[in-house]
C-alpha positions, 0 to 999 in steps of 0.5 A: 372535658377540661381539667377543671371539669374532670377534677369536679367529677372525681370530687362529686364521686367521692363526696357522693360515696361518703354521703352514701357510706354515712347514710349506710349507718342510719338503719331507719332510712332503709337507704342502705344496708351492710352489704352497701356498706361493704361495697363502698368500703371496697370503692374506698380502698380501691385503685379506682379511688386512689386515682380520683384522689390523694385524700386518705380513705381510711381517714374519711370513713373513720370521720364518718363513723366518728361523726355517726356516733356523736349524731346518735349520742346527742340524739340519745341525750336529747331524747 
């Protein structure tokens, strides 16, 4: 695999973790639960994550939490 392929794979792993983390806050979906969220947080704080990207994992998790809060607020105001 060339460098570009490796970079694409690294990015795909981080993007999927971010999607899974966001989905873990959707209690209705049944897709993830509190245990899954904790496991994803452990990944974001792991050495492996640091080898995959230079993006601050705390920033990613905080942004996802902010987005989830905004989506819930908008849904509550609409419904």
